[in-house]
DRENVOTI-360143 format. One line per field, with one value per residue (C-alpha): x, z, y; residue in one letter. Coordinates in Angstrom, 3 decimals, decimal comma, padded with zeros to 6 digits. Layout:
<zadrens>
u: (X:...) $
w: (Z:...) $
v: (Y:...) $
code: (A:...) $
</zadrens>
This chain:
<zadrens>
u: (043,415:039,996:038,237:036,253:039,383:041,418:038,423:038,026:042,222:041,635:039,324:040,336:043,751:042,269:040,265:043,748:045,927:043,163:042,550:046,504:046,292:043,653:045,197:048,518:046,497:044,460:047,183:049,248:046,354:047,206:050,644:049,834:052,149:053,682:052,550:052,223:053,063:049,471:049,418:053,269:051,019:048,658:051,529:053,582:050,838:048,133:049,602:052,962:050,771:048,373:050,740:052,914:049,517:049,034:052,093:052,153:048,346:050,514:052,827:050,215:048,203:051,281:052,696:048,815:049,320:046,661:044,992:045,252:043,797:040,965:044,397:045,202:042,061:041,620:044,354:043,985:040,763:042,056:044,610:041,842:039,663:042,746:043,599:040,233:039,978:043,105:042,353:038,668:041,013:043,502:040,183:039,002:041,943:041,895:040,472:040,020:040,292:043,141:042,180:038,963:037,401:039,166:040,315:039,964:041,591:039,595:040,462:037,744:035,299:035,722:034,398:036,590:036,534:033,825:031,067:030,591:032,206:032,725:035,698:037,980:040,783:040,039:043,455:042,836:044,896:047,412:050,847:050,368:051,916:048,009:047,306:046,027:044,097:040,889:039,031:035,833:033,582:030,030:027,866:026,758:024,124:023,036:023,939:025,867:028,856:031,885:035,037:038,361:041,187:044,697:048,580:049,270:052,221:050,624:053,019:055,843:053,755:055,266:053,152:050,031:048,512:044,938:042,750:039,255:040,293:042,608:043,610:045,789:044,951:043,422:041,532:041,630:039,775:041,275:040,417:039,062:035,702:035,894:039,487:040,649:044,224:044,568:047,609:048,887:049,648:052,942:050,686:050,298:053,997:054,777:056,611:053,694:052,187:049,977:047,365:045,027:041,932:039,327:035,875:034,407:036,205:036,136:040,144:043,696:046,626:050,270:051,377:055,450) $
w: (002,277:002,143:005,075:006,192:005,791:007,753:011,154:010,918:011,112:013,678:015,215:015,217:016,696:019,758:020,125:019,658:022,256:024,311:024,406:024,629:027,897:029,510:028,344:030,582:033,683:033,903:033,042:036,081:038,134:037,995:038,416:041,548:040,229:037,253:033,937:034,242:031,197:029,811:029,723:027,863:025,402:024,377:024,957:021,874:020,154:019,900:022,051:020,254:016,553:017,360:018,801:015,413:012,940:015,117:014,467:010,889:010,794:012,256:009,674:006,849:008,314:009,092:005,438:003,894:002,109:-000,392:-001,263:-005,730:-006,217:-005,613:-003,568:-001,601:-000,173:000,418:001,723:004,201:005,465:006,176:008,762:010,196:010,763:011,795:014,865:015,658:015,921:018,236:020,159:021,029:022,077:023,931:025,576:026,336:028,144:030,994:033,970:036,814:039,928:041,869:040,851:039,466:041,782:045,031:044,418:047,784:048,768:052,279:054,492:056,118:058,249:061,668:064,774:068,105:071,218:073,175:070,485:069,969:066,816:063,450:061,879:058,946:057,148:053,599:051,983:049,702:046,088:047,058:045,179:044,359:046,008:047,561:049,154:052,460:054,809:057,019:059,530:059,193:062,620:062,470:065,619:066,354:068,429:066,457:062,834:062,527:060,356:061,362:059,126:061,053:058,806:060,102:059,718:058,445:056,002:053,167:050,975:052,308:051,258:047,453:047,505:048,921:048,666:048,498:048,929:049,390:053,723:054,556:058,015:057,545:061,107:064,480:066,651:070,575:073,387:075,798:079,599:078,079:076,659:073,298:072,883:071,381:070,077:066,254:065,063:061,432:060,775:058,970:055,984:055,162:054,118:056,071:060,522:062,800:063,578:066,907:066,260:069,326:067,796:069,892:068,571:070,670:068,489:065,530:065,995:065,942:067,524:066,494:069,492:070,321) $
v: (048,756:049,396:050,746:048,005:045,655:047,966:048,228:043,841:043,511:045,895:044,224:041,028:042,387:043,227:040,401:038,019:040,146:039,881:036,510:035,927:038,017:036,086:032,924:034,485:035,574:032,438:030,092:031,650:032,027:036,074:035,233:033,105:030,221:029,088:027,745:023,600:021,286:021,526:025,491:025,532:023,245:025,528:028,595:026,716:025,490:028,484:031,486:031,784:031,532:033,783:036,542:035,923:036,533:039,453:040,481:040,020:042,328:045,021:045,068:045,493:047,944:050,164:049,466:049,810:046,369:045,874:042,732:042,670:039,472:036,828:034,603:037,659:037,796:034,402:034,049:036,751:035,555:031,967:033,705:035,552:032,976:030,577:033,623:033,260:029,877:029,621:032,369:030,475:027,465:029,582:031,352:027,469:026,317:028,550:027,626:029,768:027,904:029,632:033,221:033,971:031,250:029,499:026,280:024,320:021,259:019,776:016,647:014,183:015,567:014,277:015,050:016,539:013,855:016,057:015,679:019,176:019,829:018,350:019,577:019,807:022,126:023,867:024,738:027,313:028,161:025,539:025,919:029,569:032,156:033,272:030,158:029,838:027,657:027,824:025,570:024,310:023,916:022,495:022,869:019,898:021,292:024,490:023,210:026,891:026,690:028,409:029,540:030,407:031,587:029,704:029,837:026,775:027,435:026,291:027,749:025,163:022,191:021,012:017,919:016,728:012,978:013,310:009,816:009,247:009,645:012,217:013,556:016,407:018,188:017,013:019,570:018,370:020,442:022,428:023,368:026,787:025,524:027,841:027,041:024,309:022,747:022,513:020,225:019,349:015,935:014,404:013,754:017,438:017,241:019,750:019,963:019,794:023,106:023,967:026,460:027,674:028,054:030,462:029,460:032,711:035,447:033,564:033,675:031,287:031,776:029,774:027,741:027,637) $
code: (X:X:X:X:X:X:X:X:X:X:X:X:X:X:X:X:X:X:X:X:X:X:X:X:X:X:X:X:X:X:X:X:X:X:X:X:X:X:X:X:X:X:X:X:X:X:X:X:X:X:X:X:X:X:X:X:X:X:X:X:X:X:X:X:X:X:X:X:X:X:X:X:X:X:X:X:X:X:X:X:X:X:X:X:X:X:X:X:X:X:X:X:X:X:X:X:X:X:X:X:X:X:X:X:X:X:X:X:X:X:X:X:X:X:X:X:X:X:X:X:X:X:X:X:X:X:X:X:X:X:X:X:X:X:X:X:X:X:X:X:X:X:X:X:X:X:X:X:X:X:X:X:X:X:X:X:X:X:X:X:X:X:X:X:X:X:X:X:X:X:X:X:X:X:X:X:X:X:X:X:X:X:X:X:X:X:X:X:X:X:X:X:X:X:X:X:X:X:X:X:X:X:X:X:X:X:X:X) $
</zadrens>
């Protein structure tokens, strides 16, 4: 096999394997979730063919296959172009939301009964192993944005209905002016949870 063809095959194999690894990581959010229907379709339609083509190229290299006719060169070129196209399909199919970038679902913005804060809950990377929730607050008077991590058990959420208006939590004032009580609602799809929110220290504590 000519040196230029051998180098080209090696580079193409590296590209093919890299695109397949990128796809597997992206479609499973770095193995934080299962592959969805679209991901499975791309795997069978592009991922498996790329893997098979790469195996064939590897066999060619180890056996030192040498194209002997114009048809051989045309055939190998067609397979190389096909593998490049399929690799680009895999790369383009990957969404980085939820692993390289956070995927956030939020309920509707509300205001506390004392009129001091606007608030909502952000559900981050929902339906993944690395999912979590945080409370967003905006001080009505100063305009300051505040984010407080909460212990809402997002991994217990199996189905979540997202509409134009959503009310997943309720935040109520307490006797302590810097403390609020957060209640989850039935709309979140899990048993009610309660947390004490300390705005001064930016912390939350589960209330049993």
